[in-house]
C-alpha positions in Angstrom: 58.5 -7.5 36.9 56.3 -10.6 37.4 53.4 -10.1 39.8 52.2 -12.6 42.3 48.6 -12.2 40.9 47.0 -10.4 38.0 43.3 -9.7 37.6 40.9 -9.8 34.8 37.2 -8.9 34.3 34.8 -10.8 32.1 31.1 -10.6 31.3 28.5 -13.2 30.2 25.7 -11.4 28.4 22.4 -13.4 28.6 19.4 -12.9 26.4 16.1 -14.7 26.0 14.9 -15.1 22.4 11.5 -16.8 22.3 11.9 -19.6 24.8 15.6 -20.0 24.3 18.2 -18.6 26.7 21.5 -17.6 25.0 24.9 -16.4 26.1 27.3 -14.3 24.1 30.9 -15.3 23.9 33.8 -14.6 21.4 34.7 -17.0 18.7 38.4 -16.7 17.7 38.3 -19.5 15.1 35.9 -22.4 14.5 35.8 -24.3 17.8 38.0 -21.7 19.7 35.9 -19.6 22.2 36.5 -17.2 25.0 34.5 -14.9 27.2 34.2 -11.1 26.6 36.6 -9.0 28.7 40.3 -9.1 29.7 43.0 -8.2 32.1 43.2 -5.1 34.3 45.4 -2.3 32.8 47.8 -0.3 34.9 45.9 2.1 37.1 42.6 0.1 37.1 41.7 -0.8 40.6 38.2 -2.3 40.2 36.7 -5.0 38.0 34.0 -2.5 36.8 36.7 -0.1 35.5 38.5 -2.9 33.6 35.2 -4.3 32.3 34.0 -1.0 31.0 37.3 -0.4 29.2 37.3 -3.9 27.8 33.7 -3.6 26.5 34.6 -0.3 24.8 37.7 -1.9 23.2 36.1 -5.2 22.1 32.5 -4.2 21.4 32.4 -0.4 21.2 31.1 2.3 23.4 27.5 1.3 23.0 28.2 -2.0 24.8 29.1 -0.2 28.1 25.4 -0.4 29.1 26.0 -4.0 30.2 28.1 -2.9 33.2 25.0 -1.3 34.7 23.1 -4.5 34.3 25.8 -6.8 35.5 25.7 -8.9 38.6 29.2 -9.9 39.9 29.8 -13.5 40.5 30.8 -13.9 44.2 33.8 -16.1 43.7 36.5 -15.3 41.1 38.0 -18.0 38.9 41.5 -18.4 40.3 44.3 -20.4 38.9 48.1 -20.9 38.9 49.6 -19.8 35.6 51.4 -22.6 33.7 55.2 -22.2 34.2 55.8 -21.7 30.4 53.2 -18.8 30.4 54.3 -16.9 33.5 56.6 -14.4 31.6 54.0 -13.8 28.9 51.2 -13.4 31.4 53.3 -11.3 33.8 52.0 -13.2 36.9 52.3 -16.4 38.7 48.5 -16.5 39.5 45.4 -15.1 37.9 42.0 -14.2 39.3 39.2 -13.7 36.7 36.2 -11.8 38.0 33.0 -12.7 36.2 29.8 -10.7 35.7 26.5 -11.9 34.3 24.1 -9.4 32.6 20.6 -10.0 31.3 20.4 -8.0 28.1 17.4 -7.2 25.8 16.3 -10.1 23.6 17.2 -8.0 20.5 20.7 -7.1 21.8 23.3 -7.0 19.0 27.0 -7.2 20.0 29.7 -6.9 17.3 33.4 -7.4 17.9 35.2 -4.2 16.7 38.7 -4.4 18.2 41.4 -4.3 15.5 43.0 -7.7 15.3 44.7 -9.9 12.7 42.3 -12.8 13.4 38.6 -12.7 12.6 37.0 -12.6 16.1 33.2 -12.4 16.3 30.5 -12.5 18.9 28.4 -15.6 18.8 25.2 -16.3 20.7 25.0 -19.9 21.9 22.7 -21.9 24.1 23.3 -20.9 27.7 24.5 -24.4 28.6 27.5 -23.9 26.3 29.4 -22.6 29.3 29.6 -26.1 30.6 30.0 -27.9 27.3 33.5 -29.3 26.8 33.3 -28.5 23.0 33.0 -24.8 23.9 35.0 -24.5 27.1 38.1 -26.6 26.9 39.4 -26.3 30.4 37.8 -28.7 32.9 38.5 -26.5 35.9 36.9 -23.5 34.1 33.8 -25.6 33.2 33.5 -26.7 36.9 33.8 -23.0 38.0 31.1 -22.0 35.5 28.8 -24.9 36.7 29.2 -24.0 40.4 29.4 -20.2 40.3 28.0 -18.8 37.0 25.3 -21.2 35.8 23.1 -20.7 39.0 22.9 -17.0 38.1 22.3 -17.7 34.3 19.7 -20.3 35.0 17.7 -17.9 37.3 17.4 -15.4 34.5 
């Protein structure tokens, strides 16, 4: 059954190393990036539940500490699913709920979920969230600029 809307929870870890502010995202292949997190599973009713499980799956149990540090971004990133992806996504629309968490400057995050591709966590300059070489979707960059970056820049 295809839902009208599906939900996902993502986190943007932020650390300050020296005078440089960095964010952690996933690198799926050279030049292919995505944020940490994913869709709600059946039975999950809050973004915190989904985020906790996703952190455990992707980064290991020790990464769950970030949920306690996280500030939820007020507006979710909502979009209509492309017609050719509706069946795969299982929904006509998606709402991605983002969190931002300031983590210690020595935070180490390692991707540990079993996958065929070699996914890794990379720390990039915080402005990467609005860089078209990193975030390929213009609407998502605009969302990050308006909703996420004000929080990141205040850290």
